[in-house]
Every structure is written in structure tokens, then in C-alpha cells.
C-alpha positions in Angstrom: -4.4 -16.5 -15.8 -4.7 -20.1 -15.0 -4.5 -22.2 -11.8 -0.7 -22.5 -12.2 -0.4 -18.7 -12.3 -2.5 -18.5 -9.1 -0.5 -21.1 -7.3 2.8 -19.3 -8.3 1.4 -15.9 -7.2 0.3 -17.4 -3.9 3.8 -18.7 -3.2 5.7 -15.5 -4.3 3.4 -13.2 -2.3 4.6 -14.9 0.8 8.3 -15.4 -0.2 9.6 -14.0 -3.4 13.1 -15.2 -2.7 12.1 -18.8 -3.0 14.2 -20.5 -5.7 12.4 -21.3 -8.9 13.1 -25.0 -8.5 11.1 -25.0 -5.2 8.3 -23.1 -6.7 8.2 -25.5 -9.6 8.1 -28.6 -7.4 5.2 -27.1 -5.3 3.1 -26.2 -8.4 3.9 -29.2 -10.6 5.8 -27.4 -13.4 9.3 -27.3 -14.7 11.6 -24.5 -13.4 11.8 -23.0 -16.9 8.0 -22.9 -17.1 7.8 -21.1 -13.8 10.5 -18.6 -14.9 8.5 -17.9 -18.1 5.3 -17.4 -16.1 7.0 -15.1 -13.6 8.5 -13.1 -16.4 5.1 -12.7 -18.0 3.4 -11.9 -14.7 5.9 -9.1 -14.1 5.7 -7.8 -17.7 1.9 -7.7 -17.4 2.2 -5.9 -14.1 0.3 -8.6 -12.3 3.4 -8.6 -10.1 3.9 -4.9 -9.4 7.1 -5.1 -7.5 9.5 -7.4 -5.6 10.2 -5.7 -2.3 11.4 -6.3 1.2 9.0 -5.5 4.0 10.9 -3.6 6.7 9.8 -3.7 10.4 8.9 -0.1 11.2 9.7 -0.5 14.9 13.2 -1.6 14.2 14.0 1.6 12.3 12.3 3.9 14.8 8.9 4.3 13.1 6.8 3.4 16.1 3.8 5.6 15.5 1.1 4.6 13.0 -1.8 6.9 12.4 -4.9 6.6 10.2 -6.1 9.9 9.0 -9.4 10.9 7.4 -9.0 14.0 5.3 -11.9 16.2 4.0 -11.0 18.7 1.3 -12.4 22.2 0.9 -14.4 22.5 -2.2 -14.4 26.2 -2.9 -12.1 25.7 -5.8 -12.8 23.3 -8.7 -12.8 19.8 -7.0 -10.7 18.1 -9.7 -7.9 20.7 -9.1 -8.0 20.3 -5.3 -8.0 16.5 -5.7 -5.0 16.4 -8.0 -3.0 18.8 -5.9 -3.7 16.8 -2.7 -2.7 13.6 -4.5 0.6 15.1 -5.6 1.3 16.2 -2.1 0.7 12.8 -0.6 2.7 11.0 -3.4 5.7 13.2 -2.4 5.4 12.7 1.4 7.5 9.7 2.5 5.6 9.5 5.8 2.4 8.5 3.9 2.5 4.8 3.5 -0.9 4.5 1.9 -3.4 7.0 0.5 -6.9 6.2 -0.7 -9.4 8.5 -2.4 -12.6 7.2 -0.9 -16.4 7.7 -0.7 -18.2 8.5 2.5 -17.6 11.2 5.1 -14.0 11.9 4.1 -12.3 12.4 0.8 -9.1 10.5 1.6 -7.9 7.9 4.1 -4.2 8.0 4.9 -1.9 5.5 6.7 1.1 7.5 8.1 4.2 6.2 9.9 6.1 8.6 12.1 8.8 8.3 14.7 6.7 9.9 17.4 3.8 12.3 18.1 6.0 15.3 17.6 7.0 14.2 14.1 3.3 13.6 13.3 2.3 17.0 14.6 4.9 18.6 12.4 3.5 16.6 9.4 0.0 17.9 10.2 1.2 21.5 10.3 2.9 21.2 6.9 0.3 19.2 5.1 -3.1 19.9 6.8 -3.2 23.0 9.0 -1.3 25.3 6.7 -3.1 24.0 3.6 -6.2 26.0 2.7 -7.6 23.1 0.6 -8.1 21.0 3.8 -11.5 21.5 5.5 -10.8 19.1 8.3 -8.8 16.0 9.2 -9.4 13.4 11.9 -6.6 11.2 13.3 -6.8 7.8 14.9 -3.7 6.5 16.5 -3.0 2.8 16.1 -2.7 1.2 19.6 -1.7 -2.3 18.3 -1.3 -4.0 15.0 -3.7 -7.0 14.9 -3.2 -7.9 11.2 -1.2 -6.3 8.5 -0.7 -8.1 5.2 0.3 -7.6 1.7 -0.9 -10.9 0.2 -4.0 -10.6 -2.1 -6.5 -13.4 -1.6 -6.3 -15.5 -4.7 -9.5 -17.5 -5.7 -9.4 -19.7 -8.7 -12.0 -18.8 -11.3 -15.1 -21.0 -11.2 -16.3 -22.5 -14.5 
């Protein structure tokens, strides 16, 4: 990956609907060269997806919670981890799920319509699940920063 790729990635992270011609003029390449590079970056999974970011509030998803989940380790840990991962992958309310080190096993970012919907989620996935030792919820009061752009730093020689 060279400096042109990094410039292209920087642009499309912020606006992936920008015409190839505009990207080309900003990075100093021809439109066809930009198209080839974008195709390669997608094939190599550097660009994982081209998506629209929907405002949660406009569709009624006003509650964001951050949940720390600690698993019970009476059964083999790899089995418990795999089962929990499958549950979270299938739960549309779970926006992000991270297997982490520290006091908890997982950190979840969950979007819900309201506290009642979140409470129903906790009953289904945490309270009724014997693999969950404990979970701790933090309710987001306000969003200070939320981004999807990865910081791109050119390689130093």
C-alpha cells in the first residue's frame, strides 16, 4: 500500500459516493488508476464494505448502552466463548461486540428504542443465560464523538 492508496482510503472513508474523477483530481492520478486501486483495495478486503451510516435517532433508536459481560467459566471456556459470540452475532441490537482483556470478557455497544426494549434484551441474552456470570450496563448520556474513519498514517522510511 503506497501513499496514493492511503490518500484514496482517506477520501472514501469520509465519502464513498464521491465520483472517481474527483478522487483522482485530489490524489493526482487518472480516474482509471483510481478505479483499479479501489477495485484492488476491495478485493484485498482493505475496504470491507461500502455502507450508509443511518442516524439512530431518526429511526427511533434513541438508547445506546455499553455493556460489560463476564462469562461463567464452569464449562470449557472455548465452548462458552463460541456460544456467546454466536448469540451476539445473531442479535440485531448489538452494534459492536468486542472480546476483551480485563475485568470483563466482552464489551458490547447496543442500540435500543427505549429502556423497556433494552430490559427485554437483558432478560433474553443475559439473565436467562446460565453462561453469564454478570453484566454491567452504562447508559450513554450524549454522543461526544462517534466515527468510522480509521486514522491513516503513511509509512515512514
